[in-house]
N, C-alpha and C positions, 0 to 999 in steps of 0.2 A: 878636532877644532884646531885651526891654525893659531899661531902665536899672537897674532894681532887681535883675534877674536877672543882668545884667552885673557889677554890684558884688558880688553874692553869689558869682559864679564867680571873680572876682578874689580875694575873701576866701578861698574854698576853696583856690584855687591858692597863695596866700601861706602859708596853714596847712600845706598839703602840703609846701611848701618848707622850713618850719621843722621839721616832723616828720621829714623826710628828714635834715636836719642833726642832730637828736637821735638819730635811728637810727644815723647814721654815728658819732657820739660814743660811743654805748653799745657798738657793735661793735668799737671799738678798745680797750675795757676787757677785762679778764680776766673770763671768765664766772663769776658767783658768784650767790648768792641774790638780792641786791639788784638786780644788773644784769638778771636774769631777770624780777623784778617790774617794773622800769621798761621793759624790752623788751616785755613783754606790754601795758603801758599805751600805749606809742606805736604798736604794731601795732593795738590796739583803736581808737585815734583814726583811724588810717589807714583801717581797715576801715569806719569810720563816715564819713569824709570822702570817700573815692574814689568810692563810689556816688552820693553827692549831687552831686559835681562831674560825673561822667559823665552823669548825668540831666540836668543843666543844659546840658551840651554837646550833648545829644540833643534839647532841647526844641523847636528850630526845625528840626530835622533835622540830624544830624551833619555838619559841614563843608559845609553847604548853599551857602555863599558860594562855595566852591571848585567844586562840581559845577554851580553856575549858570554859572559862567564856562567850565568845561571838563568837560562831561558825560562825556568819555572817561576821565577819571580815577577812575571808579567803582571800579576794582580797588584802586588805592592807598587810597582812602578806606575801602573795606569792610575792607581788611586792618587798617588802623589801628583801626576801630571794632571789629573782632573781638578785637583785643588787649585792650579793656577787660574782657571777661569773663575772658580768660586771666589778666591781671594780678591781678584781683580774687581769682579762685579760688586761684591760687598764694599770694597773701598770706594767704588763709584757712587754707590747708594749712600754711603755715609757722607761722602764730600757734598752731594746734593742736599742732604739733611742739613748739614752745617750752614749751607748757603740759604736754604729755603725757611728753615725753622726760626721762629722768633728766639732770640738769644737771650732768654730769661732763665733764671736758676733751674727750675725743674726740667725743662726741655733740654737745655745746654748740658746738664748733668747727665741725663740719659743718653744724649749723643756721645758725650765724652766716655761714658761707660763702655758703649758699644764700640767706640774706637779703641779703647784699651783692650776689649775682648779680641777685636780683629788682630791688633798688634801681637797679642799673645799666640793666636792661631798662625800668624805668619811665622813667628819665631819657632813655633813647634813644627811647622812645616819644614822650614830650613834645617832644624835638627834632625828630623826624620830622613831628609835627603842625605845629609851627611852621614848618618848612622847606617843607611842602607848602602851606601858607596863604601864606607870603611869596612863594613861586614863582608861585602863581596870581595873587597881586595885582600882581606886578612884571613878569610876563611879557607882552610885547607880541609877538602873532603877527602879523607883516607879511604882506602879499600879494606873491605873486610877480611878477616883472616879465615 
């Protein structure tokens, strides 16, 4: 990945972090017309940012540095890579629910709960990516005696 793409990826990651904080704050509020409007705006920004971030991660081959060192880790890398589509599609579905559903307490609370769960899945996904990269870069496989 060239320097420009690395900076852009860092920018998208930082923006994602800020949006997740905004999302968390919005979900702590009582659902009303204003919070619904802002929730849609944050979800739209995430829907715009995530695919760009995922595309940059894929540009040189998703986790190619990990697979170069440990080709046997293809299963873990593929699982994480497949999560990208699942996370994006779920976010798109949740955004549609926020827009379509009547924004009354029981339904709004259900959607907000599902958005919280999605957020936790995205955070867990990012942690798993970092953990796999760190393990690959720090693992020293010794030879037997």
